[in-house]
C-alpha positions as CSV (number, residue, x, y, z in Angstrom):
1,M,8.5,-52.2,-17.3
2,R,10.3,-49.7,-19.5
3,F,7.1,-47.7,-20.0
4,F,6.8,-47.0,-16.2
5,E,10.4,-46.0,-16.0
6,E,9.8,-43.3,-18.6
7,I,6.3,-42.2,-17.4
8,V,6.9,-41.9,-13.6
9,P,9.6,-39.2,-13.8
10,L,7.4,-37.2,-16.2
11,F,4.4,-37.6,-13.8
12,Y,6.5,-36.2,-10.9
13,F,7.7,-33.3,-13.1
14,M,4.1,-32.5,-13.9
15,L,3.0,-32.6,-10.3
16,Y,6.0,-30.4,-9.4
17,D,5.0,-27.9,-12.1
18,V,1.4,-27.8,-11.0
19,S,2.3,-27.5,-7.3
20,M,4.8,-24.6,-8.0
21,R,2.2,-22.8,-10.1
22,R,-0.3,-23.1,-7.3
23,L,2.3,-21.9,-4.8
24,T,3.1,-18.9,-6.9
25,H,-0.6,-18.1,-7.3
26,L,-1.1,-18.3,-3.5
27,I,1.9,-16.0,-3.0
28,V,0.6,-13.4,-5.4
29,L,-2.9,-13.6,-3.9
30,A,-1.4,-13.1,-0.4
31,A,0.7,-10.2,-1.6
32,F,-2.4,-8.6,-3.2
33,I,-4.5,-9.1,0.0
34,F,-1.9,-7.6,2.2
35,S,-1.2,-4.7,-0.1
36,C,-5.0,-3.8,0.0
37,G,-5.1,-4.0,3.8
38,G,-6.7,-7.4,4.0
39,Q,-4.8,-8.4,7.1
40,W,-7.0,-6.2,9.2
41,S,-10.1,-7.9,7.8
42,A,-8.7,-11.3,8.6
43,L,-7.8,-10.2,12.1
44,Q,-11.2,-8.7,12.6
45,C,-12.9,-12.0,11.6
46,L,-10.7,-13.8,14.1
47,A,-11.7,-11.3,16.8
48,W,-15.4,-11.7,16.0
49,V,-15.1,-15.5,16.2
50,N,-13.3,-15.1,19.5
51,M,-15.9,-12.7,20.8
52,I,-18.8,-15.0,19.8
53,H,-17.0,-17.9,21.6
54,E,-16.5,-15.9,24.8
55,Y,-20.0,-14.3,24.9
56,S,-21.7,-17.6,24.1
57,Q,-20.3,-19.1,27.3
58,M,-22.2,-16.4,29.3
59,V,-25.4,-15.9,27.2
60,P,-27.3,-17.8,24.5
61,L,-25.7,-18.0,21.0
62,S,-28.2,-15.6,19.3
63,E,-27.6,-13.0,22.0
64,A,-23.8,-13.5,21.8
65,V,-23.9,-12.9,18.0
66,S,-26.0,-9.7,18.5
67,M,-23.6,-8.5,21.2
68,T,-20.6,-9.2,19.0
69,F,-21.9,-7.2,16.0
70,S,-23.6,-4.4,17.9
71,G,-20.4,-2.5,18.5
72,K,-21.3,-1.8,22.1
73,Y,-19.0,-4.4,23.6
74,P,-15.7,-4.4,21.6
75,C,-12.9,-6.6,22.8
76,A,-9.3,-5.5,23.2
77,M,-8.4,-7.0,19.8
78,C,-11.2,-5.0,18.1
79,K,-9.9,-1.8,19.7
80,A,-6.3,-2.5,18.6
81,I,-7.4,-3.3,15.0
82,A,-9.5,-0.1,14.9
83,E,-6.5,1.9,16.2
84,K,-4.1,0.4,13.6
85,K,-6.6,1.0,10.8
86,Q,-6.9,4.6,11.9
87,S,-3.2,5.1,12.0
88,E,-2.8,3.7,8.5
89,N,-5.5,5.9,7.2
90,S,-3.9,9.0,8.8
91,K,-0.5,8.0,7.3
92,A,-2.1,7.8,3.8
93,L,-3.8,11.2,4.3
94,A,-0.5,12.7,5.4
95,I,1.2,11.4,2.2
96,D,-1.6,12.8,0.0
97,K,-1.3,16.1,1.8
98,Y,2.3,16.6,0.8
99,A,2.0,15.3,-2.8
100,K,4.2,17.0,-5.3
101,K,2.7,19.5,-7.6
102,F,3.9,19.8,-11.1
103,F,3.6,23.1,-13.0
104,S,3.5,23.2,-16.7
105,P,6.3,25.2,-18.3
106,D,5.4,28.5,-20.1
107,S,6.8,27.5,-23.4
108,I,8.7,24.6,-24.8
109,E,11.1,24.9,-27.6
110,A,12.2,21.5,-28.9
111,A,15.0,21.5,-31.5
112,G,14.2,19.0,-34.2
113,P,16.8,17.0,-36.1
114,Q,18.5,18.7,-39.1
115,T,17.0,17.5,-42.3
116,A,18.5,17.5,-45.8
117,Q,16.8,17.5,-49.1
118,L,17.4,14.4,-51.1
119,H,17.4,14.7,-54.9
120,Y,16.5,11.6,-56.8
121,P,16.9,11.3,-60.6
122,D,13.8,12.2,-62.5
123,F,12.7,8.7,-63.7
124,T,9.1,8.8,-62.5
125,R,8.0,10.4,-65.8
126,S,9.5,7.5,-67.7
127,L,7.4,5.1,-65.6
128,L,4.2,6.9,-66.4
129,T,4.5,6.8,-70.2
130,R,5.3,3.9,-72.5
131,A,7.4,4.3,-75.7
132,E,6.0,1.2,-77.5
133,V,2.4,0.8,-78.7
134,P,0.4,-2.2,-77.4
135,P,0.1,-5.1,-80.0
136,S,-2.9,-5.1,-82.2
137,P,-5.0,-7.3,-82.0
138,P,-4.5,-8.0,-78.4
139,P,-3.0,-11.5,-77.6
140,R,-5.4,-14.2,-76.6
141,L,-4.8,-16.9,-74.1
142,A,-4.3,-20.3,-75.6
143,L,-6.8,-22.8,-74.2
144,S,-5.4,-26.3,-74.3
């Protein structure tokens, strides 16, 4: 019984974690779709489904589909979507039209930091030469 008392809260926490991760992924996906103008595509699909439904009540289904996608018989929703898309595109073009232009300066003089010469004692020569002579004969490793 003790086993289930420990495992069940852990299981609920794992489910909560997975569901929150999925929710955040869905929110990010929806934000991406809306930022790219995907709402107009979704509304256009709804309008097409509605048009097929309405036209299929008057004519056969194959003819209703061809009437829907021919572009000759747009519904009010299709016209509104096209108008909104056009207004968004004109706004984007207006923003690009008045984009700021940056000019490069003629010359740039950057003042660097003041540097000072550091003088170290001259001990590098003593590291290059040795005063004592190596032992003769050279030492051998003792194998034991």
